[in-house]
ZALOVO-369399 format. One record per residue (C-alpha): residue number from 1; residue in three letters; x negated, y negated, z. Coordinates in steps of 0.2 Angstrom, whole numbers, plus 5000, padded with zeros to 4 digits. Layout:
REM ZALOVO-369399
atom seq NUM; type ALA; x X; y Y; z Z
...
This chain:
REM ZALOVO-369399
atom seq 1; type MET; x 4111; y 5186; z 5738
atom seq 2; type PRO; x 4125; y 5173; z 5739
atom seq 3; type ALA; x 4127; y 5163; z 5754
atom seq 4; type PRO; x 4140; y 5169; z 5767
atom seq 5; type ALA; x 4150; y 5153; z 5765
atom seq 6; type SER; x 4154; y 5158; z 5746
atom seq 7; type LEU; x 4161; y 5175; z 5750
atom seq 8; type PRO; x 4179; y 5169; z 5754
atom seq 9; type ALA; x 4179; y 5160; z 5737
atom seq 10; type GLN; x 4173; y 5175; z 5728
atom seq 11; type ARG; x 4186; y 5186; z 5736
atom seq 12; type LEU; x 4199; y 5173; z 5732
atom seq 13; type ALA; x 4194; y 5173; z 5714
atom seq 14; type ALA; x 4194; y 5192; z 5713
atom seq 15; type VAL; x 4211; y 5192; z 5720
atom seq 16; type ARG; x 4217; y 5180; z 5707
atom seq 17; type ARG; x 4209; y 5190; z 5693
atom seq 18; type HIS; x 4218; y 5205; z 5700
atom seq 19; type ALA; x 4235; y 5197; z 5701
atom seq 20; type ALA; x 4233; y 5190; z 5683
atom seq 21; type SER; x 4228; y 5207; z 5677
atom seq 22; type ARG; x 4244; y 5214; z 5685
atom seq 23; type ARG; x 4255; y 5201; z 5678
atom seq 24; type LEU; x 4248; y 5203; z 5660
atom seq 25; type ALA; x 4249; y 5222; z 5662
atom seq 26; type ALA; x 4267; y 5220; z 5668
atom seq 27; type ASP; x 4272; y 5209; z 5654
atom seq 28; type LEU; x 4264; y 5221; z 5641
atom seq 29; type GLU; x 4274; y 5235; z 5648
atom seq 30; type ARG; x 4290; y 5224; z 5647
atom seq 31; type GLN; x 4286; y 5220; z 5629
atom seq 32; type ALA; x 4282; y 5238; z 5624
atom seq 33; type ALA; x 4298; y 5244; z 5633
atom seq 34; type HIS; x 4309; y 5232; z 5624
atom seq 35; type TRP; x 4302; y 5237; z 5607
atom seq 36; type LEU; x 4303; y 5255; z 5611
atom seq 37; type ALA; x 4321; y 5254; z 5617
atom seq 38; type ALA; x 4325; y 5245; z 5601
atom seq 39; type ALA; x 4316; y 5258; z 5591
atom seq 40; type ARG; x 4326; y 5272; z 5599
atom seq 41; type THR; x 4342; y 5265; z 5593
atom seq 42; type PHE; x 4336; y 5268; z 5575
atom seq 43; type ARG; x 4340; y 5287; z 5578
atom seq 44; type ASP; x 4358; y 5283; z 5574
atom seq 45; type ALA; x 4359; y 5281; z 5556
atom seq 46; type GLY; x 4376; y 5272; z 5559
atom seq 47; type GLU; x 4367; y 5257; z 5564
atom seq 48; type PHE; x 4362; y 5254; z 5546
atom seq 49; type ALA; x 4377; y 5260; z 5536
atom seq 50; type ALA; x 4395; y 5266; z 5539
atom seq 51; type LEU; x 4398; y 5285; z 5541
atom seq 52; type GLU; x 4409; y 5284; z 5526
atom seq 53; type ALA; x 4395; y 5277; z 5515
atom seq 54; type TRP; x 4383; y 5291; z 5521
atom seq 55; type ARG; x 4395; y 5304; z 5517
atom seq 56; type ALA; x 4397; y 5297; z 5500
atom seq 57; type VAL; x 4378; y 5301; z 5496
atom seq 58; type GLU; x 4375; y 5315; z 5508
atom seq 59; type ARG; x 4376; y 5329; z 5495
atom seq 60; type ASP; x 4360; y 5327; z 5486
atom seq 61; type THR; x 4353; y 5309; z 5490
atom seq 62; type GLY; x 4358; y 5306; z 5508
atom seq 63; type ALA; x 4350; y 5321; z 5515
atom seq 64; type PRO; x 4332; y 5317; z 5509
atom seq 65; type LEU; x 4335; y 5298; z 5514
atom seq 66; type ARG; x 4340; y 5303; z 5531
atom seq 67; type ARG; x 4325; y 5314; z 5533
atom seq 68; type GLU; x 4313; y 5300; z 5528
atom seq 69; type MET; x 4321; y 5288; z 5539
atom seq 70; type ASN; x 4321; y 5300; z 5554
atom seq 71; type ALA; x 4302; y 5304; z 5551
atom seq 72; type ALA; x 4298; y 5285; z 5551
atom seq 73; type VAL; x 4308; y 5282; z 5567
atom seq 74; type GLU; x 4301; y 5297; z 5576
atom seq 75; type ASP; x 4283; y 5291; z 5571
atom seq 76; type LEU; x 4287; y 5274; z 5577
atom seq 77; type ILE; x 4294; y 5280; z 5594
atom seq 78; type ARG; x 4278; y 5291; z 5596
atom seq 79; type PHE; x 4268; y 5275; z 5593
atom seq 80; type GLY; x 4278; y 5266; z 5606
atom seq 81; type GLU; x 4276; y 5279; z 5619
atom seq 82; type SER; x 4257; y 5280; z 5617
atom seq 83; type THR; x 4257; y 5261; z 5618
atom seq 84; type LEU; x 4266; y 5263; z 5635
atom seq 85; type LEU; x 4254; y 5276; z 5641
atom seq 86; type LEU; x 4239; y 5265; z 5636
atom seq 87; type ILE; x 4247; y 5250; z 5646
atom seq 88; type ARG; x 4249; y 5261; z 5661
atom seq 89; type ALA; x 4231; y 5266; z 5660
atom seq 90; type ALA; x 4226; y 5248; z 5659
atom seq 91; type GLN; x 4236; y 5244; z 5675
atom seq 92; type ARG; x 4223; y 5256; z 5683
atom seq 93; type ASP; x 4208; y 5250; z 5673
atom seq 94; type PRO; x 4209; y 5231; z 5669
atom seq 95; type ALA; x 4195; y 5233; z 5657
atom seq 96; type ARG; x 4207; y 5241; z 5645
atom seq 97; type LEU; x 4219; y 5227; z 5645
atom seq 98; type ALA; x 4213; y 5219; z 5629
atom seq 99; type GLU; x 4215; y 5236; z 5620
atom seq 100; type ALA; x 4233; y 5238; z 5627
atom seq 101; type ALA; x 4237; y 5220; z 5621
atom seq 102; type ALA; x 4231; y 5224; z 5604
atom seq 103; type ALA; x 4241; y 5240; z 5604
atom seq 104; type VAL; x 4257; y 5230; z 5608
atom seq 105; type GLN; x 4254; y 5219; z 5594
atom seq 106; type ARG; x 4252; y 5234; z 5582
atom seq 107; type PHE; x 4268; y 5242; z 5589
atom seq 108; type ARG; x 4277; y 5225; z 5585
atom seq 109; type SER; x 4271; y 5225; z 5568
atom seq 110; type ARG; x 4275; y 5243; z 5565
atom seq 111; type TYR; x 4293; y 5240; z 5572
atom seq 112; type VAL; x 4296; y 5226; z 5559
atom seq 113; type GLN; x 4289; y 5238; z 5545
atom seq 114; type VAL; x 4301; y 5252; z 5550
atom seq 115; type ASP; x 4315; y 5240; z 5552
atom seq 116; type THR; x 4313; y 5233; z 5535
atom seq 117; type THR; x 4313; y 5250; z 5527
atom seq 118; type LEU; x 4328; y 5256; z 5536
atom seq 119; type ASP; x 4337; y 5239; z 5533
atom seq 120; type PHE; x 4334; y 5241; z 5514
atom seq 121; type LEU; x 4340; y 5259; z 5514
atom seq 122; type GLY; x 4355; y 5256; z 5525
atom seq 123; type ASP; x 4360; y 5241; z 5514
atom seq 124; type ALA; x 4358; y 5252; z 5498
atom seq 125; type VAL; x 4369; y 5265; z 5506
atom seq 126; type ASN; x 4381; y 5253; z 5514
atom seq 127; type SER; x 4385; y 5244; z 5497
atom seq 128; type ARG; x 4397; y 5259; z 5494
atom seq 129; type THR; x 4411; y 5249; z 5503
atom seq 130; type SER; x 4427; y 5255; z 5496
atom seq 131; type PRO; x 4433; y 5271; z 5488
atom seq 132; type ARG; x 4433; y 5264; z 5471
atom seq 133; type LEU; x 4416; y 5257; z 5472
atom seq 134; type ARG; x 4409; y 5273; z 5480
atom seq 135; type ALA; x 4416; y 5282; z 5465
atom seq 136; type ALA; x 4408; y 5270; z 5453
atom seq 137; type LEU; x 4391; y 5271; z 5461
atom seq 138; type GLY; x 4392; y 5289; z 5462
atom seq 139; type ARG; x 4395; y 5291; z 5444
atom seq 140; type LEU; x 4381; y 5279; z 5440
atom seq 141; type ASP; x 4370; y 5290; z 5451
atom seq 142; type ASP; x 4374; y 5305; z 5439
atom seq 143; type LEU; x 4372; y 5294; z 5423
atom seq 144; type ALA; x 4355; y 5289; z 5429
atom seq 145; type VAL; x 4349; y 5307; z 5432
atom seq 146; type MET; x 4357; y 5312; z 5415
atom seq 147; type SER; x 4346; y 5299; z 5407
atom seq 148; type MET; x 4330; y 5305; z 5414
atom seq 149; type ALA; x 4333; y 5324; z 5415
atom seq 150; type PRO; x 4330; y 5328; z 5396
atom seq 151; type VAL; x 4314; y 5318; z 5395
atom seq 152; type LEU; x 4306; y 5324; z 5411
atom seq 153; type GLU; x 4311; y 5342; z 5408
atom seq 154; type ALA; x 4302; y 5341; z 5391
atom seq 155; type ALA; x 4287; y 5333; z 5400
atom seq 156; type GLY; x 4287; y 5347; z 5414
atom seq 157; type LYS; x 4291; y 5334; z 5427
atom seq 158; type PRO; x 4304; y 5335; z 5441
atom seq 159; type CYS; x 4318; y 5323; z 5440
atom seq 160; type PRO; x 4321; y 5313; z 5455
atom seq 161; type ARG; x 4338; y 5310; z 5463
atom seq 162; type VAL; x 4345; y 5292; z 5462
atom seq 163; type LEU; x 4354; y 5280; z 5473
atom seq 164; type VAL; x 4362; y 5266; z 5464
atom seq 165; type TYR; x 4368; y 5251; z 5475
atom seq 166; type GLN; x 4377; y 5235; z 5471
atom seq 167; type ASP; x 4369; y 5218; z 5475
atom seq 168; type LYS; x 4370; y 5200; z 5470
atom seq 169; type GLY; x 4360; y 5192; z 5456
atom seq 170; type THR; x 4359; y 5193; z 5438
atom seq 171; type GLY; x 4346; y 5207; z 5435
atom seq 172; type ALA; x 4344; y 5225; z 5440
atom seq 173; type SER; x 4328; y 5232; z 5448
atom seq 174; type ILE; x 4321; y 5249; z 5454
atom seq 175; type LEU; x 4312; y 5255; z 5469
atom seq 176; type ARG; x 4304; y 5271; z 5461
atom seq 177; type ALA; x 4304; y 5288; z 5469
atom seq 178; type GLY; x 4287; y 5292; z 5476
atom seq 179; type VAL; x 4282; y 5274; z 5480
atom seq 180; type ARG; x 4276; y 5270; z 5498
atom seq 181; type LEU; x 4289; y 5260; z 5508
atom seq 182; type TRP; x 4285; y 5247; z 5521
atom seq 183; type ALA; x 4284; y 5259; z 5535
atom seq 184; type PRO; x 4267; y 5267; z 5535
atom seq 185; type GLY; x 4267; y 5285; z 5529
atom seq 186; type ALA; x 4285; y 5283; z 5522
atom seq 187; type VAL; x 4288; y 5288; z 5504
atom seq 188; type MET; x 4304; y 5284; z 5494
atom seq 189; type PRO; x 4312; y 5301; z 5492
atom seq 190; type VAL; x 4324; y 5295; z 5478
atom seq 191; type ALA; x 4325; y 5281; z 5465
atom seq 192; type ALA; x 4335; y 5267; z 5472
atom seq 193; type ILE; x 4342; y 5256; z 5458
atom seq 194; type LYS; x 4350; y 5240; z 5461
atom seq 195; type ILE; x 4365; y 5236; z 5449
atom seq 196; type VAL; x 4372; y 5218; z 5449
atom seq 197; type ARG; x 4390; y 5214; z 5450
atom seq 198; type HIS; x 4392; y 5206; z 5433
atom seq 199; type ASN; x 4385; y 5222; z 5425
atom seq 200; type LEU; x 4393; y 5235; z 5436
atom seq 201; type TYR; x 4405; y 5241; z 5422
atom seq 202; type ARG; x 4393; y 5237; z 5408
atom seq 203; type PRO; x 4378; y 5246; z 5416
atom seq 204; type THR; x 4365; y 5247; z 5402
atom seq 205; type SER; x 4352; y 5240; z 5414
atom seq 206; type LEU; x 4353; y 5256; z 5423
atom seq 207; type PHE; x 4344; y 5264; z 5409
atom seq 208; type HIS; x 4331; y 5250; z 5409
atom seq 209; type GLU; x 4327; y 5255; z 5427
atom seq 210; type THR; x 4327; y 5274; z 5424
atom seq 211; type GLY; x 4315; y 5270; z 5410
atom seq 212; type HIS; x 4303; y 5262; z 5422
atom seq 213; type GLN; x 4304; y 5279; z 5432
atom seq 214; type VAL; x 4301; y 5289; z 5417
atom seq 215; type ALA; x 4287; y 5278; z 5411
atom seq 216; type PHE; x 4278; y 5280; z 5427
atom seq 217; type LEU; x 4280; y 5299; z 5427
atom seq 218; type THR; x 4275; y 5302; z 5409
atom seq 219; type GLY; x 4260; y 5289; z 5407
atom seq 220; type TRP; x 4270; y 5280; z 5394
atom seq 221; type THR; x 4266; y 5262; z 5399
atom seq 222; type ALA; x 4247; y 5264; z 5396
atom seq 223; type ALA; x 4251; y 5271; z 5379
atom seq 224; type MET; x 4263; y 5256; z 5376
atom seq 225; type GLU; x 4249; y 5244; z 5380
atom seq 226; type ARG; x 4238; y 5252; z 5367
atom seq 227; type ALA; x 4251; y 5252; z 5354
atom seq 228; type ILE; x 4255; y 5234; z 5356
atom seq 229; type ALA; x 4237; y 5229; z 5356
atom seq 230; type ALA; x 4234; y 5239; z 5340
atom seq 231; type ALA; x 4249; y 5230; z 5332
atom seq 232; type LEU; x 4242; y 5213; z 5336
atom seq 233; type ALA; x 4223; y 5217; z 5333
atom seq 234; type ASP; x 4222; y 5202; z 5321
atom seq 235; type ASP; x 4229; y 5189; z 5334
atom seq 236; type PRO; x 4219; y 5189; z 5350
atom seq 237; type ALA; x 4230; y 5176; z 5358
atom seq 238; type LEU; x 4246; y 5186; z 5354
atom seq 239; type ARG; x 4238; y 5202; z 5360
atom seq 240; type THR; x 4233; y 5194; z 5377
atom seq 241; type MET; x 4251; y 5187; z 5378
atom seq 242; type TRP; x 4261; y 5203; z 5374
atom seq 243; type VAL; x 4250; y 5218; z 5381
atom seq 244; type PRO; x 4254; y 5213; z 5400
atom seq 245; type TRP; x 4273; y 5215; z 5396
atom seq 246; type ALA; x 4271; y 5233; z 5391
atom seq 247; type SER; x 4279; y 5240; z 5406
atom seq 248; type GLU; x 4295; y 5230; z 5404
atom seq 249; type ILE; x 4295; y 5233; z 5385
atom seq 250; type ALA; x 4294; y 5252; z 5388
atom seq 251; type ALA; x 4310; y 5250; z 5399
atom seq 252; type ASP; x 4319; y 5240; z 5386
atom seq 253; type VAL; x 4315; y 5253; z 5373
atom seq 254; type TYR; x 4322; y 5266; z 5384
atom seq 255; type ALA; x 4338; y 5257; z 5387
atom seq 256; type PHE; x 4339; y 5254; z 5369
atom seq 257; type LEU; x 4337; y 5272; z 5364
atom seq 258; type TRP; x 4351; y 5277; z 5376
atom seq 259; type THR; x 4363; y 5263; z 5373
atom seq 260; type GLY; x 4359; y 5254; z 5357
atom seq 261; type TYR; x 4365; y 5237; z 5353
atom seq 262; type ALA; x 4375; y 5236; z 5370
atom seq 263; type SER; x 4358; y 5235; z 5379
atom seq 264; type VAL; x 4353; y 5220; z 5368
atom seq 265; type ALA; x 4369; y 5210; z 5371
atom seq 266; type ALA; x 4368; y 5214; z 5390
atom seq 267; type LEU; x 4350; y 5209; z 5391
atom seq 268; type TYR; x 4354; y 5192; z 5382
atom seq 269; type ASP; x 4367; y 5188; z 5395
atom seq 270; type VAL; x 4354; y 5190; z 5408
atom seq 271; type VAL; x 4340; y 5180; z 5400
atom seq 272; type GLY; x 4350; y 5167; z 5391
atom seq 273; type ASP; x 4348; y 5154; z 5404
atom seq 274; type ALA; x 4344; y 5137; z 5395
atom seq 275; type ARG; x 4333; y 5133; z 5410
atom seq 276; type THR; x 4321; y 5148; z 5407
atom seq 277; type ILE; x 4324; y 5157; z 5390
atom seq 278; type LEU; x 4310; y 5146; z 5382
atom seq 279; type THR; x 4298; y 5147; z 5397
atom seq 280; type TRP; x 4283; y 5158; z 5401
atom seq 281; type PRO; x 4281; y 5159; z 5420
atom seq 282; type MET; x 4263; y 5163; z 5426
atom seq 283; type GLY; x 4262; y 5181; z 5430
atom seq 284; type ASP; x 4279; y 5186; z 5425
atom seq 285; type PRO; x 4279; y 5204; z 5419
atom seq 286; type HIS; x 4294; y 5201; z 5408
atom seq 287; type PRO; x 4293; y 5195; z 5390
atom seq 288; type VAL; x 4299; y 5177; z 5387
atom seq 289; type GLY; x 4318; y 5179; z 5386
atom seq 290; type TRP; x 4318; y 5172; z 5369
atom seq 291; type LEU; x 4306; y 5185; z 5362
atom seq 292; type ARG; x 4313; y 5199; z 5372
atom seq 293; type THR; x 4330; y 5196; z 5364
atom seq 294; type LEU; x 4323; y 5195; z 5347
atom seq 295; type LEU; x 4313; y 5211; z 5350
atom seq 296; type GLY; x 4329; y 5220; z 5355
atom seq 297; type CYS; x 4337; y 5214; z 5338
atom seq 298; type ALA; x 4322; y 5220; z 5329
atom seq 299; type PHE; x 4324; y 5237; z 5337
atom seq 300; type ALA; x 4342; y 5237; z 5331
atom seq 301; type ARG; x 4337; y 5231; z 5313
atom seq 302; type LEU; x 4324; y 5245; z 5312
atom seq 303; type CYS; x 4336; y 5259; z 5318
atom seq 304; type PHE; x 4353; y 5253; z 5312
atom seq 305; type GLY; x 4349; y 5242; z 5297
atom seq 306; type PRO; x 4348; y 5224; z 5293
atom seq 307; type GLU; x 4367; y 5220; z 5295
atom seq 308; type GLY; x 4376; y 5221; z 5311
atom seq 309; type PRO; x 4380; y 5211; z 5327
atom seq 310; type TRP; x 4362; y 5210; z 5331
atom seq 311; type ALA; x 4359; y 5199; z 5316
atom seq 312; type ASP; x 4373; y 5187; z 5322
atom seq 313; type LEU; x 4365; y 5187; z 5340
atom seq 314; type GLU; x 4348; y 5182; z 5333
atom seq 315; type GLU; x 4355; y 5168; z 5322
atom seq 316; type ALA; x 4366; y 5161; z 5336
atom seq 317; type MET; x 4351; y 5162; z 5349
atom seq 318; type THR; x 4338; y 5154; z 5338
atom seq 319; type ALA; x 4351; y 5140; z 5333
atom seq 320; type ARG; x 4355; y 5137; z 5351
atom seq 321; type PHE; x 4337; y 5138; z 5357
atom seq 322; type PRO; x 4325; y 5134; z 5343
atom seq 323; type ALA; x 4307; y 5138; z 5347
atom seq 324; type ARG; x 4301; y 5120; z 5345
atom seq 325; type ARG; x 4310; y 5116; z 5361
atom seq 326; type ALA; x 4297; y 5126; z 5371
atom seq 327; type SER; x 4282; y 5118; z 5378
atom seq 328; type PRO; x 4268; y 5112; z 5365
atom seq 329; type THR; x 4257; y 5127; z 5370
atom seq 330; type LEU; x 4270; y 5140; z 5370
atom seq 331; type ALA; x 4280; y 5135; z 5354
atom seq 332; type PRO; x 4266; y 5141; z 5341
atom seq 333; type LEU; x 4265; y 5157; z 5351
atom seq 334; type LEU; x 4283; y 5160; z 5349
atom seq 335; type ALA; x 4283; y 5156; z 5331
atom seq 336; type ARG; x 4269; y 5168; z 5327
atom seq 337; type SER; x 4277; y 5181; z 5338
atom seq 338; type ARG; x 4293; y 5180; z 5329
atom seq 339; type ALA; x 4284; y 5183; z 5312
atom seq 340; type ALA; x 4275; y 5198; z 5320
atom seq 341; type LEU; x 4290; y 5206; z 5327
atom seq 342; type PRO; x 4294; y 5219; z 5314
atom seq 343; type GLY; x 4276; y 5227; z 5317
atom seq 344; type ILE; x 4278; y 5225; z 5336
atom seq 345; type ALA; x 4295; y 5233; z 5336
atom seq 346; type ARG; x 4289; y 5248; z 5326
atom seq 347; type ALA; x 4273; y 5250; z 5337
atom seq 348; type CYS; x 4284; y 5250; z 5353
atom seq 349; type LEU; x 4296; y 5262; z 5346
atom seq 350; type ASP; x 4282; y 5274; z 5340
atom seq 351; type ALA; x 4271; y 5272; z 5355
atom seq 352; type PRO; x 4266; y 5290; z 5360
atom seq 353; type VAL; x 4271; y 5297; z 5376
atom seq 354; type PRO; x 4256; y 5307; z 5384
atom seq 355; type ALA; x 4267; y 5319; z 5394
atom seq 356; type LEU; x 4277; y 5323; z 5378
atom seq 357; type GLY; x 4261; y 5329; z 5369
atom seq 358; type GLY; x 4260; y 5312; z 5360
atom seq 359; type ARG; x 4277; y 5312; z 5353
atom seq 360; type PRO; x 4286; y 5295; z 5353
atom seq 361; type MET; x 4301; y 5294; z 5365
atom seq 362; type TRP; x 4313; y 5293; z 5350
atom seq 363; type ALA; x 4308; y 5311; z 5346
atom seq 364; type LEU; x 4319; y 5316; z 5361
atom seq 365; type LEU; x 4331; y 5302; z 5361
atom seq 366; type ASP; x 4337; y 5299; z 5344
atom seq 367; type PRO; x 4343; y 5281; z 5342
atom seq 368; type ALA; x 4355; y 5286; z 5328
atom seq 369; type ARG; x 4366; y 5293; z 5341
atom seq 370; type THR; x 4370; y 5276; z 5347
atom seq 371; type ALA; x 4372; y 5267; z 5330
atom seq 372; type PRO; x 4389; y 5259; z 5328
atom seq 373; type GLY; x 4395; y 5271; z 5316
atom seq 374; type ALA; x 4390; y 5286; z 5327
atom seq 375; type LEU; x 4399; y 5278; z 5342
atom seq 376; type ALA; x 4414; y 5275; z 5331
atom seq 377; type GLU; x 4414; y 5293; z 5326
atom seq 378; type LEU; x 4413; y 5299; z 5344
atom seq 379; type GLU; x 4428; y 5287; z 5348
atom seq 380; type ARG; x 4438; y 5295; z 5334
atom seq 381; type ILE; x 4434; y 5313; z 5338
atom seq 382; type ALA; x 4437; y 5312; z 5357
atom seq 383; type GLY; x 4452; y 5301; z 5356
atom seq 384; type PRO; x 4460; y 5295; z 5372
atom seq 385; type ALA; x 4452; y 5310; z 5381
atom seq 386; type LEU; x 4435; y 5301; z 5380
atom seq 387; type TRP; x 4440; y 5290; z 5394
atom seq 388; type GLY; x 4448; y 5303; z 5406
atom seq 389; type SER; x 4440; y 5320; z 5403
atom seq 390; type PRO; x 4426; y 5327; z 5414
atom seq 391; type HIS; x 4419; y 5336; z 5398
atom seq 392; type TRP; x 4416; y 5320; z 5389
atom seq 393; type PHE; x 4408; y 5312; z 5404
atom seq 394; type ARG; x 4396; y 5327; z 5406
atom seq 395; type SER; x 4392; y 5328; z 5387
atom seq 396; type ASP; x 4392; y 5310; z 5382
atom seq 397; type GLY; x 4393; y 5299; z 5397
atom seq 398; type ILE; x 4379; y 5287; z 5392
atom seq 399; type ARG; x 4386; y 5286; z 5375
atom seq 400; type ILE; x 4402; y 5280; z 5382
atom seq 401; type VAL; x 4393; y 5266; z 5391
atom seq 402; type ALA; x 4385; y 5262; z 5374
atom seq 403; type LEU; x 4402; y 5262; z 5366
atom seq 404; type ALA; x 4411; y 5251; z 5379
atom seq 405; type GLY; x 4396; y 5239; z 5379
atom seq 406; type LEU; x 4396; y 5238; z 5360
atom seq 407; type ARG; x 4415; y 5235; z 5359
atom seq 408; type GLU; x 4414; y 5221; z 5372
atom seq 409; type ALA; x 4400; y 5212; z 5362
atom seq 410; type GLU; x 4409; y 5214; z 5346
atom seq 411; type LYS; x 4426; y 5208; z 5351
atom seq 412; type PRO; x 4424; y 5194; z 5364
atom seq 413; type GLU; x 4443; y 5192; z 5363
atom seq 414; type THR; x 4446; y 5209; z 5371
atom seq 415; type ALA; x 4431; y 5209; z 5382
atom seq 416; type SER; x 4442; y 5210; z 5398
atom seq 417; type LEU; x 4451; y 5225; z 5391
atom seq 418; type TRP; x 4435; y 5234; z 5388
atom seq 419; type ILE; x 4428; y 5230; z 5405
atom seq 420; type GLU; x 4444; y 5236; z 5413
atom seq 421; type ARG; x 4443; y 5252; z 5403
atom seq 422; type ALA; x 4425; y 5255; z 5408
atom seq 423; type ARG; x 4430; y 5251; z 5426
atom seq 424; type ASP; x 4444; y 5264; z 5426
atom seq 425; type TRP; x 4432; y 5277; z 5418
atom seq 426; type LEU; x 4418; y 5274; z 5431
atom seq 427; type THR; x 4430; y 5274; z 5446
atom seq 428; type GLY; x 4440; y 5289; z 5441
atom seq 429; type ALA; x 4456; y 5279; z 5439
atom seq 430; type ALA; x 4458; y 5285; z 5421
atom seq 431; type LEU; x 4456; y 5303; z 5426
atom seq 432; type ALA; x 4468; y 5301; z 5440
atom seq 433; type ALA; x 4481; y 5294; z 5428
């Protein structure tokens, strides 16, 4: 039993511990109240995108986005409210303070995850900043769905809705429908596709990104890996190099089957950076830019014949960037890859699609429809109506993208005219006229 003289000191220590517990509990309550109040502001979608932008996507895409956002917000708010209840319980029972402090940290982390999710979705919606841009992005939404629907219908898969948004940079990207978002439990209800400004009116990259979505839903990527591996069975080093690129190659094949040579020229404009075209960054899922361009030219040669603008592009690129300028370890791989390209290209085009019963993608998407002669025939038959008729948009909208991209690539002196024509077509200005 402690000596009587020590009792006042023990009482003083207990009082101090109690006061410290009260201060800690009060501060935890203050922190949780702040994050909870901030979370409740998320209930207003106008915090993230203008009402006009939401209205522009509300019909088919905005509604599921809002539902997913609202579910994430309400789950966050419930998390915050339960954290406050735990803190108040800890005010009565200081033994639970450590548990309450850990809960506050988890709530903070969850808030950041939800904020990241809502900020991304809000920025995507809010990129529709003007009537013309809203019109263009809305038509790209439709073209993206049109590019997936025939394949996914044949595969017995539902076709997701698409939200196309404009952003900076040189290359497009996709956040696929069905992937998990930053907020726990939140799943992307639509495919969000980034289109960059310089390619907004030459949007062949849109179909590269929808190719990623289709490949994911049909099991095509794994089949592409096997096809490439078989084509390079006699060269283990090349096989090791090429097989990890299968996902991006599948998407390139998809864009090529829909838009032909236009996709190859547009791709080269992205990868033709002198600083990177002959480099192989560790872990990059994209083929070396030099090989990726040559592979696109090989697709064109196989499908359209040896002569055409693809032959000119290949000659110009290899003259400007000879393989010998690559690093000593990469240069021989580039040279051997170039020699193997006809077989690689054929294997990629013929790769079976499991969800299509093993048929290749070209069995549904005939590349002959985007051959230069076929596009010229479309231009001749439709005449001026091609650029203003809703009928031609619905029946051949993606081939119109292919035609405009081809003409821009073929005739650099008239590139501005073709971009303006495509701009008027996508924004509806041609139809209004």
